[in-house]
C-alpha positions, 0 to 999 in steps of 0.5 A, spaced: 499 500 499 502 506 498 504 511 503 498 517 504 501 523 507 497 527 513 492 532 513 494 535 519 498 534 525 492 529 529 497 523 530 501 527 535 495 528 539 492 521 540 490 519 546 493 526 550 491 526 557 486 532 558 488 538 563 495 535 565 501 538 564 507 534 566 514 538 568 519 536 563 525 539 567 529 546 566 535 547 562 539 553 559 537 552 553 532 549 548 532 548 541 526 547 537 527 543 531 533 538 529 534 541 522 541 543 519 541 549 523 538 546 529 543 541 529 549 545 529 546 549 535 545 542 538 553 541 537 555 547 539 552 549 545 552 542 548 560 543 547 560 547 553 559 542 558 556 547 564 550 548 559 544 543 560 541 543 553 534 540 550 533 539 543 526 537 541 524 535 534 517 533 532 520 527 527 524 520 529 531 518 529 530 515 522 532 508 519 538 507 515 536 507 508 534 515 509 542 516 509 542 512 502 542 518 497 538 515 492 532 514 496 531 521 496 527 520 491 522 516 496 523 520 502 518 526 500 512 520 500 514 518 507 513 519 514 520 523 514 516 529 510 510 533 514 506 532 508 504 539 507 502 542 500 500 549 498 495 553 496 492 552 489 496 557 486 493 562 479 500 562 476 504 556 477 503 549 479 497 548 474 498 542 472 498 539 479 492 536 482 487 543 484 493 547 482 496 545 489 503 543 489 506 538 494 512 542 499 516 537 502 519 539 509 523 534 513 520 531 520 526 527 522 533 528 525 537 533 521 530 535 518 530 537 511 538 536 510 535 528 512 531 528 506 533 533 501 537 533 494 544 534 498 546 539 493 551 544 497 551 552 495 553 558 499 550 563 495 553 569 491 557 574 496 553 579 494 546 576 497 550 577 503 552 584 503 545 585 501 542 582 507 548 587 511 545 593 507 538 592 509 540 594 516 543 587 519 550 588 521 555 582 522 551 579 516 556 581 510 560 576 506 566 577 509 562 576 516 559 569 514 565 567 510 569 564 516 562 560 518 561 557 512 569 555 512 569 552 519 563 548 517 566 545 510 570 539 508 571 539 501 574 533 498 576 536 492 581 542 491 577 548 492 581 555 495 575 557 497 572 552 501 573 549 508 577 542 508 576 540 516 569 541 518 564 536 519 560 537 512 563 533 507 563 536 500 564 531 494 563 532 487 556 527 484 559 521 481 558 517 477 561 522 471 557 520 465 558 523 457 552 528 458 555 532 462 560 534 456 555 535 452 552 540 457 559 543 458 560 544 451 553 547 449 554 553 455 561 554 452 558 555 446 554 561 448 560 564 452 558 560 459 565 556 461 567 552 466 567 555 474 567 553 481 560 555 483 562 555 490 568 560 488 570 567 486 566 567 480 559 563 480 557 565 473 559 558 469 558 551 469 560 546 474 559 539 477 555 538 482 557 539 489 554 534 494 554 533 501 556 526 501 561 521 504 563 515 502 557 515 498 552 516 504 548 522 506 551 527 510 546 531 514 545 535 520 544 529 524 550 525 521 555 531 521 553 534 528 548 531 532 551 524 532 557 526 534 554 530 541 549 524 543 554 521 549 554 528 552 551 528 559 549 535 558 544 534 552 537 531 552 534 529 545 527 528 545 524 526 539 517 525 537 516 531 541 511 536 538 511 543 540 505 547 541 507 554 543 512 558 547 511 560 554 511 567 554 509 571 560 504 576 557 506 582 562 514 582 562 514 579 555 520 574 557 520 567 555 519 561 560 520 555 556 515 551 551 510 546 551 510 540 547 505 533 547 509 526 546 506 520 547 500 521 549 502 527 555 503 534 555 510 537 558 512 543 559 520 545 559 523 551 562 529 555 560 534 559 564 537 562 559 533 562 552 529 558 547 531 557 540 526 556 534 529 552 529 523 549 526 524 552 519 521 557 515 514 554 515 514 551 523 517 557 526 512 561 524 506 557 526 509 556 533 510 564 534 503 566 532 500 559 536 504 563 542 502 570 541 507 573 537 504 575 530 500 579 525 495 582 530 489 581 525 490 574 525 491 572 532 484 576 534 481 573 528 482 566 532 482 568 539 489 568 540 491 573 546 497 578 542 503 578 546 507 582 540 504 584 534 510 582 528 509 580 521 511 573 522 509 569 516 509 575 512 514 574 507 515 567 504 520 567 499 522 562 494 525 559 488 520 557 482 523 551 478 521 549 471 524 543 467 524 541 460 526 533 458 530 532 452 531 525 448 538 523 445 542 517 443 547 518 448 544 513 452 545 510 460 544 502 460 540 500 465 544 498 471 541 491 475 540 493 482 544 488 485 550 491 481 548 498 483 547 495 490 555 493 490 557 499 487 554 502 493 558 498 498 564 501 495 562 508 495 560 509 488 555 508 483 548 511 482 546 510 489 551 515 491 547 520 487 540 523 490 537 525 483 542 524 478 543 531 477 550 532 475 551 539 473 549 546 474 549 552 470 549 559 472 547 565 468 543 572 467 541 576 462 548 580 461 553 574 463 556 578 469 555 579 476 550 575 481 546 570 477 539 570 476 538 563 474 540 556 475 540 551 470 541 543 472 542 537 468 539 531 470 542 525 467 539 519 464 539 515 470 539 507 467 533 505 472 532 510 477 526 515 474 526 522 478 522 525 473 516 519 474 517 519 481 517 527 482 512 528 477 507 523 478 506 524 484 503 531 484 500 531 476 493 530 474 492 523 471 491 525 464 498 527 464 501 521 468 501 516 462 505 520 457 510 521 463 511 514 464 513 512 458 519 516 458 525 512 458 530 513 463 535 510 458 535 515 454 532 521 456 535 527 460 532 534 463 534 540 464 531 544 470 531 552 470 531 555 477 529 563 477 533 565 483 531 571 485 523 572 484 520 578 486 513 575 488 512 573 495 507 568 499 506 568 506 505 563 512 499 563 516 495 559 522 489 556 519 486 556 527 488 556 534 489 548 534 496 546 533 493 540 530 492 544 523 497 545 518 499 552 517 496 555 510 502 556 505 501 560 499 507 561 495 504 566 490 508 564 484 510 568 479 504 573 480 509 579 479 510 580 471 518 580 472 518 573 474 514 570 469 518 574 464 524 572 468 522 564 467 520 566 459 527 569 459 530 563 462 526 558 457 529 562 451 536 561 453 534 553 454 532 553 447 538 556 444 542 551 448 538 546 445 540 548 438 547 548 440 552 543 436 554 540 442 546 538 442 546 536 434 551 531 436 547 527 440 540 528 436 537 531 443 530 533 441 525 536 446 519 532 449 513 535 452 508 530 452 502 535 454 497 538 449 493 543 454 496 549 451 496 547 444 490 552 443 497 557 443 502 557 437 507 553 439 513 556 441 510 563 442 510 567 448 503 565 450 505 558 449 511 558 453 507 562 458 502 557 459 507 551 459 511 555 465 505 556 469 502 548 468 509 546 470 513 551 475 513 548 481 517 550 488 524 549 490 522 547 496 527 553 499 523 556 503 526 563 506 523 570 509 517 568 514 521 571 520 526 575 516 531 578 519 532 586 520 532 593 525 525 595 524 519 591 527 514 593 523 517 589 517 522 584 520 521 579 526 527 578 529 534 583 529 541 582 527 542 577 533 536 573 531 533 575 537 525 576 536 523 584 537 520 585 543 520 578 546 525 576 552 529 570 551 527 568 544 530 567 538 529 564 531 535 560 528 533 557 521 532 560 514 525 563 516 530 569 518 533 570 511 531 576 508 533 576 501 533 571 496 540 566 496 542 565 489 542 557 490 540 552 494 539 554 501 541 548 505 548 551 505 546 557 508 542 554 513 548 550 516 551 557 517 546 560 520 547 555 525 554 556 526 553 564 526 548 564 531 552 558 535 557 564 536 553 569 537 550 566 543 557 563 546 560 571 546 554 573 549 554 568 555 560 565 556 566 569 561 571 572 556 576 567 560 573 562 557 573 564 550 
């Protein structure tokens, strides 16, 4: 029987005792959420033996198969994903059932770093310099670069990356002939090879992934596991946090309330509570605790403690793909051979989704990239397109997609990196059992539609290169829903883009960092405006989009926040 995603959080409230609250103890710091940033915080703060640390995670530890990269294809349809979907979209996800795309969020030790595609990006230096310009001192690229370098452990020569941290970075293997085609096609257009986590992001590069000896490197593996034997650390899984306990007079946090195994607990913090539940769940917890938009909280009879724009600026990357057939095939590899290769740290099972190359560019080929192009190579047996798309596309399209032969088809994904459109996260009621409302507002800004169309034009130019002609590459788009428009006209591609654009699952901005409480939720120290002893440390604090995937920046946020906390609380003699 296939897995069915939950529709709400009811599973956490089965047989919960009514009216009884148990004392879970007092800690120095309570960390809510064991995602990328939360994992780092857990390790770094528990390294101070005099500090008592509690980590609360709604998911469990995860089974060993989670760490096999290729099984990432299945994790979004498992208990390790919260099961969220976005609201019906007007300009994106149109081919999905009810125009609503699934929205994967990790529910496991390691969070989304345990279920994601493992691609490692720092982002562009201008991303962070812009954060600083927005009124966030200490967040320019020169400020955050040491924290990237501290956590990185690149297994290939790279002068711009660290080589001694806990977060392993490797090139995706095996190398396939289609990668040369991708590289040569971009070179014909004046876009040459580079190291995208280096000084110049414009160009093509092999994918850099968080993999060690063929296994996934997640927040759990890199940061939590090495700390589990520390006597001052309590890691509690299957703990669903319902609210932060805030004194409504002093506006100082006392602790958190959570449910676990049929009981309700209060845990208390002497120093701070840190929300690292992610850019979707941290806003939900804040709003249920009385911190959020006044009108929304009053609508659901939640006593207002602090009026802040929680959830108001949901930023995302928008993704669109075109498939090609070619004569450059990848023969199917028997599962027994794949397993044998995997045990040697090689082969298909060591790659999360067979994305082999990235290309970054913009309209003028200079500066910070606007688009990411990623090559999904023929899989020789693991059909990423089938498993991903058939989980969300209308039934009348599924059969055409299933006919795609994983031996000869490859795809190029286009990602719009700096969309103008912004959505929101909001509670649906005052009941923590209800999933939050997630509206991406995809492609609602005309500049975003123009941007995606420009990216498609670039992709069409790539398809006409000599490199593509050599392998007889031919576009494959088994969709007739836009046939009322002239094929390849602008209106035709607008229709295609709106039907097949998907979210990148890179949620940002919902607890945005800034100096003004009218437009932000936390300050540059990640302290919630107007609330004592409460911080947020996850991708929700990102005030403007990242040029690339967000897992690397999430780890960096954890490293930087850990450092800030230590500097604030530790005597100088111990630094």
